[in-house]
C-alpha positions as CSV (number, residue, x, y, z in Angstrom):
1,M,-19.1,-8.4,-11.4
2,E,-17.4,-8.3,-8.0
3,F,-16.6,-5.1,-6.2
4,S,-12.9,-5.9,-6.3
5,S,-13.1,-6.2,-10.1
6,V,-14.8,-2.8,-10.4
7,I,-12.1,-1.2,-8.2
8,F,-9.4,-2.9,-10.2
9,Y,-10.8,-1.6,-13.5
10,I,-11.1,1.9,-12.1
11,A,-7.5,1.9,-10.7
12,A,-6.2,0.4,-14.0
13,A,-8.0,3.2,-16.0
14,C,-6.5,5.8,-13.7
15,T,-3.0,4.3,-14.1
16,I,-3.2,4.0,-17.9
17,G,-5.0,7.4,-18.3
18,G,-2.5,9.2,-16.1
19,A,0.4,7.6,-18.0
20,F,-1.1,8.6,-21.3
21,G,-1.5,12.1,-20.0
22,V,2.2,12.3,-19.0
23,V,3.2,11.3,-22.6
24,I,0.8,13.5,-24.6
25,T,0.8,16.8,-22.7
26,R,3.2,19.5,-23.6
27,N,3.0,21.3,-20.3
28,I,5.4,19.9,-17.7
29,V,3.2,20.9,-14.8
30,Y,0.2,19.0,-16.2
31,A,2.5,16.1,-16.9
32,A,3.5,16.0,-13.2
33,F,-0.2,16.0,-12.1
34,A,-1.0,13.3,-14.7
35,L,1.9,11.3,-13.1
36,L,0.3,11.8,-9.7
37,V,-3.0,10.4,-11.0
38,S,-1.1,7.4,-12.5
39,L,0.7,6.8,-9.2
40,F,-2.5,6.9,-7.3
41,G,-3.9,4.3,-9.7
42,V,-1.0,2.1,-9.0
43,A,-1.7,2.5,-5.3
44,G,-5.2,1.4,-5.9
45,L,-3.9,-1.7,-7.7
46,F,-1.8,-2.5,-4.7
47,L,-4.8,-2.2,-2.5
48,V,-6.7,-4.7,-4.7
49,A,-3.8,-7.1,-4.4
50,F,-3.9,-6.8,-0.5
51,A,-0.5,-5.0,-0.4
52,E,-1.6,-2.1,1.9
53,F,2.0,-1.2,2.9
54,L,3.1,-0.9,-0.8
55,A,0.0,1.2,-1.5
56,L,1.0,3.5,1.4
57,V,4.5,3.7,0.2
58,Q,3.3,4.4,-3.3
59,V,1.3,7.4,-2.2
60,L,3.8,8.8,0.3
61,I,7.1,8.3,-1.6
62,Y,6.1,8.4,-5.2
63,G,2.9,10.3,-5.2
64,G,4.2,12.9,-2.7
65,A,7.9,13.1,-2.7
66,I,8.8,12.4,-6.3
67,V,6.1,14.7,-7.7
68,I,7.1,17.5,-5.3
69,V,10.8,17.1,-6.3
70,I,9.7,17.4,-10.0
71,L,7.7,20.6,-9.2
72,F,10.7,22.0,-7.2
73,A,13.0,21.3,-10.1
74,L,10.6,23.2,-12.4
75,M,10.4,26.1,-10.0
76,L,14.2,26.3,-9.8
77,T,14.8,26.1,-13.5
78,R,15.5,29.3,-15.4
79,I,12.8,30.1,-18.0
80,E,15.5,31.1,-20.4
81,D,16.5,27.4,-20.7
82,F,13.2,26.6,-22.3
83,E,13.0,29.4,-24.9
84,H,15.0,27.7,-27.6
85,L,13.5,24.2,-27.3
86,T,12.2,22.6,-30.4
87,D,10.5,19.3,-31.1
88,N,12.8,16.3,-31.3
89,G,13.1,14.7,-34.7
90,Q,13.5,11.3,-33.3
91,W,9.9,10.9,-32.2
92,P,9.0,8.4,-35.0
93,L,11.8,6.1,-33.8
94,A,10.5,6.5,-30.2
95,V,7.0,5.5,-31.3
96,V,8.3,2.4,-33.1
97,A,10.4,1.4,-30.1
98,G,7.5,2.0,-27.7
99,L,5.1,-0.1,-29.8
100,G,7.7,-2.8,-30.1
101,I,8.2,-3.0,-26.3
102,F,4.4,-3.0,-25.9
103,G,4.1,-5.9,-28.3
104,V,6.8,-7.9,-26.5
105,L,5.1,-7.3,-23.1
106,L,1.7,-8.1,-24.5
107,I,3.0,-11.4,-25.9
108,A,4.6,-12.2,-22.6
109,V,1.4,-11.4,-20.6
110,L,-0.9,-13.4,-23.0
111,G,1.5,-16.3,-23.1
112,T,1.9,-16.7,-19.3
113,S,-0.6,-18.6,-17.3
114,V,-1.8,-17.0,-14.1
115,R,-2.0,-18.9,-10.9
116,T,-5.2,-18.2,-9.0
117,G,-5.9,-19.1,-5.5
118,P,-7.1,-17.5,-2.3
119,R,-5.7,-14.0,-1.8
120,E,-4.1,-13.2,1.5
121,S,-2.4,-10.1,3.0
122,V,1.2,-9.9,4.1
123,G,1.3,-8.4,7.6
124,V,2.6,-4.8,7.9
125,R,4.7,-5.9,10.8
126,D,6.5,-8.5,8.8
127,M,7.0,-6.1,5.9
128,A,8.4,-3.4,8.2
129,E,10.8,-5.8,9.9
130,A,12.2,-6.9,6.5
131,L,12.4,-3.3,5.3
132,F,14.3,-2.0,8.3
133,R,16.4,-5.1,8.8
134,D,17.4,-5.8,5.2
135,W,16.9,-2.6,3.2
136,A,17.6,0.3,5.6
137,V,20.9,1.3,4.1
138,P,19.7,1.3,0.4
139,F,16.7,3.3,1.5
140,E,18.9,5.9,3.3
141,V,21.3,6.1,0.3
142,A,18.3,6.8,-2.0
143,S,17.1,9.6,0.2
144,L,20.6,11.1,0.3
145,V,20.8,11.0,-3.5
146,L,17.5,12.9,-3.7
147,L,18.7,15.4,-1.2
148,V,21.9,16.0,-3.0
149,A,20.0,16.5,-6.3
150,L,17.7,19.1,-4.7
151,I,20.7,21.0,-3.1
152,G,22.5,20.9,-6.4
153,A,19.5,22.4,-8.2
154,V,19.4,25.2,-5.7
155,V,23.1,25.9,-6.0
156,M,23.0,26.0,-9.8
157,V,20.1,28.4,-9.8
158,R,21.7,30.7,-7.2
159,A,25.0,30.6,-9.1
160,Y,23.4,31.8,-12.3
161,G,20.6,33.9,-10.8
162,G,22.6,37.0,-10.0
163,K,20.4,38.4,-7.2
164,D,19.8,36.8,-3.8
């Protein structure tokens, strides 16, 4: 077995294990950390595919920023909002829907032939030029949306918190 295959299987196990941990845990903080493990596994898969820039973006943007925003949202949420939560009665329907989607994806993956050939890396310079030339405005809009959501959470907590 090649070294790249071993790294692929380790990264895939981290991705699937982390995603499974997000779904089955009842503690939201543990779910955020399991999401972080899953996102690091996806970054490992990008590295195996010679997509170094995407792996770096995966770690910095998703692994760092998104998980931090989730943890900030948890810290800013009032504990009283969680006292009256109960289990949702629609979980059997969600399981059936999830298994159905998994089946469709599995059929699609098994029914598609994979082209193999020599792997090559895309230059970071070419990727950066395309990102900042073609996608700069959507990237900035996404960052503004995240900033507005964080400011909105702070304002909502301060409005109901009572004390400064």
